[in-house]
N, C-alpha and C positions, 0 to 999 in steps of 0.2 A: 731525682727530680720528680715527681708525680705525672700523670696526664693530666695535661689543660694548661691554664693556669702554671706560673712559678707562684711556690709559697716560701715565706721568710725561712721554711726550714730547708729552702735550695741550697746549696753549693752558693757562691759569691756570684759564680760566671753565670749559674743557669736563673737569679732573679733579676737579671736585666740591671736599666742602670737605676743606679738611688735616685729617689725621691727627690724632687723639685731641679732635675738636672735635665738636658735633651740627651734622645740617645736618635736624631734625628733619622739616621740611614735606616732603623730598626722601623721607627713611625710612620719614613715613604713605605717600607714595602708593606704597608697593612696589614701581617699578619700574625699571627701569633697573638689577636687580641689587644697588638697595637694598630692604633687610629691616627693618622693624619690631620694638624691642628691646621683648617683649610675659610681662612678669610673672605669673603663675598662680595663685592662693591658693585652696585647696578643698581639705575636710575627708575627699573619698572619693576615697580612693584610684586609683578606674580611673577616674573621672571628671575627675581632675587629669591623667592618664598619654594618658586621650584628646584633650584636648586640648591638649595639648602636643604627643604628636604630630602631630593636624590642623595647627599652625601651620609646623612645622617643616615639614610637607612645601608650604606655602603660602610656602616661603621664609624666612618670619621667623626670629629670633633667641629663644627660650623661655625661658624658668628656670620652674620650679615649684616647690612646698613649699608643706606642710600648714599651718604655722603663721602667725600672724601678726606674731611677734614679731621672724622669720626674716624674711618679708616685706618690713619697714621694713630691716632693717639691710640686705639686698638691693636694697632700692628708692635708698637710702641711699648706695651704694657707688655703683651704676648706673643711675642714674634710668632706668626706662622709661617706649616711648612712647604703653603704654597696659597697663592691670594690668585684669584678667578674675577679678573677685572673688566669692567665694561669700558668699552676701547673709546668711545665717544658719552661723556654725561653732562650736565648743565656744570659751570662753576670747571671744577676742578678735571677733568681728564682722566681716564685711566693711565694712559702715555705717562703722564706730567704724576699722576700717580706713584708711576711705577718708578721714577726719576728720583724723588721723596722718600719716599720706602727704600732707596737705594742708599741714599744717603743716608738717614737717620738710624739703614740697622746694617750697616756695610757686611761685613761676611755673612750675619746672619738676616739676611733678603729673602724674605723667599722664593720657591719658583716660582711662576705665572704664566695663566693660560688669558688673555686678551678675550673677549667675547662682543663679538661687533658684529650691526646689518650692514656695517660700509662696505664698501666696494675691496672682495679680497686680494685685491692687486694695489691699493692704496694702504690697506691694514698693512699687508707684507710685507710694504716698502718701510714704511713706519717702526712697524716691530723689529726689522732688519738693523736701523738708524741704531733704537734706544735698546734693544732688547735681545741679540741675535738667537741665545738659546730658546728663547720664552715660544710660545707655541698658541693657539689660535684655536675658539670656535667659533665658526660664525653661526647667527640668528638667521632662522630660524632654526632649532635645531631639536633634535627627537633627545629626550634625557640620559637612553641609550647610549648616543653619540657621546653625550657630555659624560658621562661615566665611563666611557673607555677612553676619552682624553684625560681625565683624572687620573686615572689608574697609573696613563702612557707618562703623565707628566710626576709624577712619585716615585717612577723604578729610580734607581741610582744616576743612570746614564740622564734622565731627564727627557723634558720635550722635546722632540725633535723642532728642527729650523724649516715645518711645513704645519697646515692646517692641520690639527687636529681632527676636527671632525667638519670637514666643510656644510654641516647644515640640510634643511630642508628646502624642498620646493617651495 
């Protein structure tokens, strides 16, 4: 293999996954040019756009929407590695959306980070009930904290059962 990105002339074991296949463990690492597919769902436009921009700067492929129904359709078409879900949204909230994603995608359901301005105890109880392995980021947050939380969530051992970023006063 040459320095840098693998090429078609490299032995198969050095080329990575075949086109059209998913190698989620490699993509979750975010190393060697690999990117994670991240779905962002938040009803606040500026928050959603800031998260999307930060993740793209990290090298991830990010897609965002303010609508839980659209998010579910996007995830069915191209299951993400990670979903950042606003915990409280009008219509279908993040908790319900996660349950819908899990039902629709089964083993392909992404890892989840909830984003919420709700009191931490309230979020922690609900997250523990529906998605014990999920993490959450408290609003308001610094983008550096979010970037760190996303990095932790994409590690092979996943997000811990605690707030990955407590937010800023």
